N, C-alpha and C positions, 0 to 999 in steps of 0.2 A: 504494500500500500504506500503510495507516495503523496506527499503534501501537494496540494494544488493551489497555485497562485493565479487567480484569473487574469488573463491577458488584459492589459489596459486598466488594471486597478489603479484608482487615483485617490488614495486616502486623504491627500491634501485637499481634495475637493470638499470634503465634509468640513474641514477646518475653515476653508474659505467661505462656505455657505454660512456657518455659524458667525463668522466675523462680519459678513455683510448684513446678517439679520440683526446684529447688535448695533450697527451703524445706521442711523435713522435715514440717511439720504440714499441708502441702497448701494453705495459704492464701497468697495473694499478699502480698508485702511492702508494696506500695503499691496504692491503689485504682485510680487511672487511669494508663494507659500510652498515650502518644500516639506516632504515627509520627514519626520524625525521619530524618536522613540515614542512620543505621545500619539502619533497619527499612523504609524506603520500598521498594516493589517495583521491581525493575529491569525496565523495559519491554523487551519483545522481540517481534519479528514472529513470530506463530505459524507462518507458512509457513517461516521460517528454521529454527525448531526441528524442524518436521516433516521438512524436507529433510535436516537433519543426522542425525536419528534413523533415517530410511530408509537413508541411505548407510552408517551404522554397522552396521545390521542386515544389509544386503546384503554388506558386507565380511566380516562374521562367517560368513555362509552360503557365499559364493563363494570366500572367501580371496583375492580379487583387489581391487586398489585401485579404489575407487568414488568417491574424492574426499571421504572423510569428514573428513580433517584440514582441508581447505580450508573445508568447510561449518561445522565447529566453530569455526574462526577467525573466521567472520562473526558469531558469536553474542557478546553482551556478556559480559564477565568476571563470573562469579558469586561470586568470592571477596571477602568483605566487606573484608578488609584491603587490597585493591587497588582498591577503589571510589573514585571521585572524592570528595574531601572527607574521606577517612579519613587519620588520621595513623599 
């Protein structure tokens, strides 16, 4: 299983969108935004995400334990303040 980085991924685009949203005239404060440790995509195996989503949906329908918590625990932490390199 290999990590997949979608071609054309632009994590800096989200940072730019947030910056424009904060600036009331709709213009970015700075011209260029580059990806850094805060905005770099978190690589994830798509099959792990699919497995977790399937188990969550099954639990919602059947109301029985389908192992969703264990599947979720296999995914990387998506919270920026807990990512490696963050202070």
